Structure formats: C-alpha cells, structure tokens
N, C-alpha and C positions, 0 to 999 in steps of 0.2 A: 533217325530224325529227318523230317522234311524241311524243305526250304520255306522260310517265312519272310514276307515282305512287310516292313513296318515303317512308320514315320517316327522320327525322334526330334525333340526340340534342341536347338543349338543356340548358344550365345554368340551373336554376331561379333561381339567384341573379343572373342577368343580366337579369332583368326578365320572366320568364315569369309569366303569371297562372294560378295553379293553379285547376283546376275549371271553366274557361270557355274557349270557343273565341275566339282572337284571330287574325284573318286579316291576313296581310301580302301586299303586292304589290311585287315586285322587278322593275324595268324596266332592262334592260341598254342599253348605248350602241351607236351605229352610224350617226350622222349621219342622212341622209335615209331610211335603211333603217328607222328606228324608226316611220315611218308605219304599218308592219305592226302595231305595238302598238295604234295607234288603231283600226284595223279590228277587231282581235281583241277589244278592250274594248267596242266598239260591239256586236259580236255577243253578247258576254257579257251586256251590259245587256239586250239583247232576250230572251235566254234566262231571265234572272232575273225579268224583268217578266212573262213568260208561262208559266214553268215551274211544275211542281207544288209547288215549295218557296216560291213567292211568298207573302209575308205583308204586305210593305210595299215602298216604293220607296227605302228608306234606302241610303246608300252602303255597299257590302259589305266594305270593308277598314278595319281600324283602324290599320294601319301601312303607310306608303308609302316605298319606297326607290328612288332614281333615280341613274343614272350617265350622264354625257354627255348626248346628246339624250334619253335616258330620264329624265334629271333634269328636263328641260323638261316631259315628259309627266306625271311624278309631281307636280311643283309645280302644274301646271294643275289636275290632279285634286284636289289638296289645297285649292286656292283655291276650289273649287266643291263640296267634299265635302258641305256643308250642303244642296246641291241634290239629293242622292241619286243615283239612276241617271242623271239628266240630265247629271251631270258627265262621265260616260263617253261619252254621245252628243255632248256639246259638244266633247270632245277631237277627235273625228272631224271636226267642222265646222271647228275650228281648223286642222287639217292640210289640209283641202280648200281653204282660203283662202291657204295658203302659196305663195310663189314664191321662186325663187332670189334675186331682187332684194330680197326682204324678209328674207333671212338674211345675204347677203354680196354684195360686189361687188369686181371687180378694181380696182386703183389706176387713177385717171384720168390719162391723158396725152393731149395734144391730138390725136395721130394714131392713138390706140389703135383707134378704130372702123374704121380703114382699113388698118392695117399690123400684121402679126404681130410685126415687130421692135419696133414702138412698144409693143405689149402686153408683150413680154418685158422691155423697158426699165422699164416701170412695175412689173412684178413684182420686178425686181432692186432698184429703189429702195425698194419696200415692205419687202422682206426686210431691207434695211439699216436702215430706219427703225424698224420695229416687230417684227422677228424673225419675220415671217409673210408668206405670199404674198397673203393676202386681207384685206379690211377687213370686220370683223364688226359694225360699228356698226349696220347695218340690223337685225340681230337684237336689239340692245339696244332699239331703238325698237319692234320687233314685240312683244317680251316685255312692255314697259311698257304697251302698248295692250291686250294680250290676257290678262294674268294680274293679277288683283287680289290683291296679297300680303296685304292686310288680311283677306281671306277665309280665309286659313290660320289666323290666330289665332281668328277667329270659329268655325271648324269645331272647333278644339281646345277652346275654352271650352264649346261646346255638346255636346261628346261625340260629334260626328259622326266625329271622327278622334282618334287618340291620339298619333301621331307622324309626322313627315316627316323624312327624312334624305337628304342629297345628298353624293355622294362626288366628290373631286377629288384630283389628284396634284401634290405640291409639287415644282417644278423646283429650288427653293432648298435643301430638306433631303432630298428623295427620299422623304419620308413620304407614304403614302396616307391622306388625311384624310376623315373622315365628319363632316358638320355636321348637328346634330340640333335640330329644333324640336319640343318635346313639350308635352303637356297638363299634365304634372306634373314639377316639378324634384325627382326622387327619386334622382338620381345614376346611374341605369341608362344614361343617354346619354353617360357618360364612360367610356372604356376605352382601354387602351394595350396593344398587342401588337407584336412585332417588325415594324417597317415600316408599322404601321397604328395610327392614333390617332383619337380622336373627342372632340368637345366640343360643348357646347350653344351654338348661335347662331341667331338669327332668320334665316330664309332670305331672301336678297335677290336682285335681278337679277344682282349681281356674283357670287354663288355659282353661279348658273346659267351665266353666261358662263365662269367658271373651269372648271366641270365639263364643259362642251361645247367647250372650246378644243382642237380637233383639232390635234395637233402638226404644225408646218410650215405649216399652212393658216391657222389662226386665232391671234391674238396671245394671249400669256399674260395672266392677270388677277391683280392683287394682292389679297390677303386678309390680315386680321390673325389670327394664331394665336399662342398663348403670349405675347401681349404684343408681338409683333414682326411686321413685314411680310414676307410670303413671296409668291412668284409661282407661280401654279398653272396647270396644263394639264389636259387631258382625264382624267376620272376612270377611264377604261378602262385607262389605263397603270398597271401594277403592281397591278392589282386581282386579288388572289389568292383572296379569300374573299367573293364577292358576296352570299352569304346571311347572312354574319355580322351585319351591322347589323340585319336584320330579327329575327334570333334574339335579339340583345342587347336590342332594344326590345320584346320580349315576344310576338312572333308565334309561334303554335304550329301554324298552318296557312298555308302560303306558296304563292302562285302567282308563278312567275318566268317572264318573257317575254324571251327573247333574240332577236337578229337575226343572230348570227354563224353562219358555215358553215365550220367548220374543214376539212372535206373537200370542197373546191370542185371541181366538175367542169370539165375543160378545155372551152373553147368552140370549139376547132378541132382537127381530127384531126391536123394537122401541128405543133401547138404544141410537142410534146415534142422536135421536131427543129429548132426555130427558136430563135435567140438571143433572149433576152427583151429587149423594149424598155424604155425608162425607165418607161413607163406600167405595164408588167408588174411591174417591180420595186417601183414606188411602190404599186401595188395590193396586192402581196404584203406589203409593209411595213405598209400600213394595216390589212390583215387581221390582221397580227400584233398591232398595237396594240389592235384590237377583238376579238382572239381570245377566244372565249367560254369563260371559265373556269367557267361555271355548272355544267356537267355534271361537271367534275373535282371541284368543291366538293361536289356531291351524292354522287359516288362515294366520296370520302374519308370523308364522314360515314356513308355506308352501311356501310363497313367497321367503323367504331366501333360502329355500331348492331348489326351482326351479332355482334360480340364481346360486346356487352352481353346479347344474347339467349341466349348460352351460359351466363350466370350464373344462379344460383338466384333465384327471386322475391324472397326476403328480401334478398339482396345487391343486386339491382337497385333495390329500394326504398330502400336505404341510400345509394346513390350520388346525387349532386346533378344528375341528368339526367332528362329526360322526353321522350316521343316528339313529334316535329314532322313533320307531313305536308307534303310538297312536291309540287306539280304544276308541270311545266315545259312550255313551249311555244316552239317555234322554227319558222321558215319551212319549208314542205314542198317548196318548189321553189327553183331556182337564182336568187339575186338578181343575180348577175353577168350572166346571160343576159337577165334582165328589164331591167337597166340598159342593156345594149347595144341593146335594142329601143327605148328611149325617150331615149337620149342626145341625139338631135337636138333635143329640147325645150329644152336648155340655152341661155342667152344666147350670141350669136355670139362675143363675146370669150372666154368661158370655153370654148366649143366649140373655138375656134382653139388655145387653149393645150393642151387635152387631146389634140387631134389631133396637135399637135407632139410630145407625149409618147408617142404611141402608145396612148392610154388610151381609145379609142373602139371598139376591136375586140378580139376574143379575150379572153384573161384580163386584159388591160389595162383592160377595162370595169369591173373591180372598183373602181378608183379613182373613176370617175365616179359609182358608186352611192352614195357618201357625200355627194355634192354635188347630187344630182338632186332638188331641192325643186320639182319641176314637176308639173302636174296629172296627166299620163298615168301617170308612175311612181308618184306618191303613191296614185292611185286603184287601180292594179294591186296595189300592196302591201296596201292596206286590204282589197281584195276577197279577197286570199290569206289575210289574217288572219281574215276572216269565215269562209271555207271551212274553215280549219284548226280553228276552234272548233266550228263546226256538225258537222263530222265526228265529233267526240268529245263531242257534246252531253250524253250521260248521265254521262260522267266528270266534266264540269264541274258538272252539277247535283248529283251526289253530293258533290263537293268543298264546295259551298256549303250542303248540307243539314245541319241541326243534329241 
C-alpha cells in the first residue's frame, strides 16, 4: 500500500484545539505483524532528527491510539514520550529482543516435546480451562519488565504527551471500548456511540492484555467498566472507526499505521483449485478479525469532507467541523509470503501444531504471521517499515513541518 494524504472533518466540540497543530498516531493491530510499525517509527525518528524541519528532539505526537499489539507499541511510546525521539528508537530495540517464548507458550504436558498427540491433548485441556489455545502469561512478564507505566503519567504532566487511548472489545456486552488516560480531565475522553464507548482509566498491563487477546489463541481479560466486571478480547474485533478516538482527543493531524492486507495474494498457483486446509480457513478468519478498517474509515469521512467543500465559506464556518489531515501507511509487500519464509523459526511444538493445521504453506501461512515473534521475521518486517517510510521521505517531512 502507498501513503495517502487526506482531509477529515472533525467536531471541534470533541476536543479539537483551534489554531494549533495537534498530531496523533494511530497504531492498528496484527500480532507479530506490528513489528512493521516499530521499523517505520525508527525510520521516522531518523528523518525528524536529520531533516530540514528539525528544531529539537521532542516527541512528535500529542495523542497516541493503540489497538491489539498496536496498543503495546502505543503504550511503550507513551511511557517514554519524555525521552523524545529516543522513544521511537527504543520501540525498535524492544521488538528486536522479543521471542515467541516471551509472548506465549503452549500448555505443558509431559510428552509434548516428543509427541504431536500430546501437544494436541495439551491444547484441548487449555481450551477447556481458559477458553484459549495458548498461555499468554509470558507476555504479562515481558510487559511488566519493558514498560514503565509511571512514565505515562510523567509524560502527561510534563506536556510531552496529551493523551493515550487503548481499545478493546467486550465479550460480555459486545461493546467496543476505548480507555483514555489524558493530561486534563475535561470530559472529551468520554463518548458514547452505537456499539462504541469510551471512559477515562489509567492504562495498566491488564488493558494491554485485553486489547491484544487474539480470539481463540489468547485468554480473555477482565476489566471494570461502568461499575461492573466484563471480559475483553482483541480490540481489532468490531473496530469500525479506528480514527475516531484520535479525533475525539483533539488530534487534527493524524498518522495511522496499519498492518492489514485485505487483498492478499495467493501464494500458490493451484490454490484456487485446492480445498482449503484448516490453516487456510483459520488464517482467513484471523485476517477477518484484523481486517484493516482504516481506509474505509478515511474513505467515509472523505465523502463528508467532499460534501462540505460544496458549501459556501460562510456555511462551512458555521458548522462544528474543521479539517483534519491524515497520513496512512501499510506494508508494501505480502506479509503472508514473508511469514512462510520465516515460519521455521517458531518453537518446535508450535511449528508442529501449525504444520498439522496446514498453516505453514500457501495461504495458510497467514495464521503463522500473527504468532511469529522471532528475530528473522521481526527484522524483515522492521526493514520493510524503514523502506516504506524512506520511499516517501518528503511526504513525511511535510506532514511534520509546521
């Protein structure tokens, strides 16, 4: 996908700050695929440090929005926003240190290292016990070690950041929730739309685990909302308006980085004539969960924007809207093909399960791409992110120029 620059209408009553630029960063979800975002942001930090618009090394975004694994990236950045551009470089280092074993592991059974049937038994027991195939406790430990949550409040107090928001989907009520931690309690972080709600909460590791709980793979996480306990899963589910939180929180210039590829290329010439394996179907279902609604959201608001431009200047001025500039970035190459090339890096028990599902070849490799937290795949994704940003260097520099 190429970068596109568009204008979006915004309700000034929803937190827009008149007369000044407020930049937002929206990071979409996609499991291990979101290493792409780390590479893109590292490249962006390099451009801002060396480009003609450089004046200081401050953090370039006021509003951060994250979904699923994108929520982990957004929260890491928020925790280090006071460090300026170094936060974006640090995110890349965080990803380079990740391994699958630091994110999840298969349930342990005595014979699992030696038997595919023992591994399958462990998965069955895990599904019955916790409603998910994998144990995500390693990710809890990793996040506690890597993200200093008190750094978020420090960044908000110092003015290095204005808002952080994390999205998650409630299995209990079906509502898509946005949890906001902001510099000021001015009411803009509370809103209610059909199927979407938001409220102010200090972001915790539990919020991150809820937002990144890939359905069927990772367990649901309980969170308190509206005075009651609800169970949450991946924020990519039922996410119809990914740009909305950034707009509500006052951003009028938004960079959105997704990792979805709605039009995936077939990886084998004969795939159209073959009956899909369980891995093909699971990969397709996972792609549906992480189907990137970003461009659809932009397109919808473009239509509103186009309609507004047909109005007289006086009428435009009377309406409660203002222009919002959006820059979108998505991978330029097939992530399914990339995953197929690096699937062998997965731990053997995981490899054994995916092989049994037919998820290591052809279109089935899409499933493995969400779980491939391994050096080769992560590095290849980050390098792609760097290339995609450098190819549109001037466009990014213009976006950040005042």
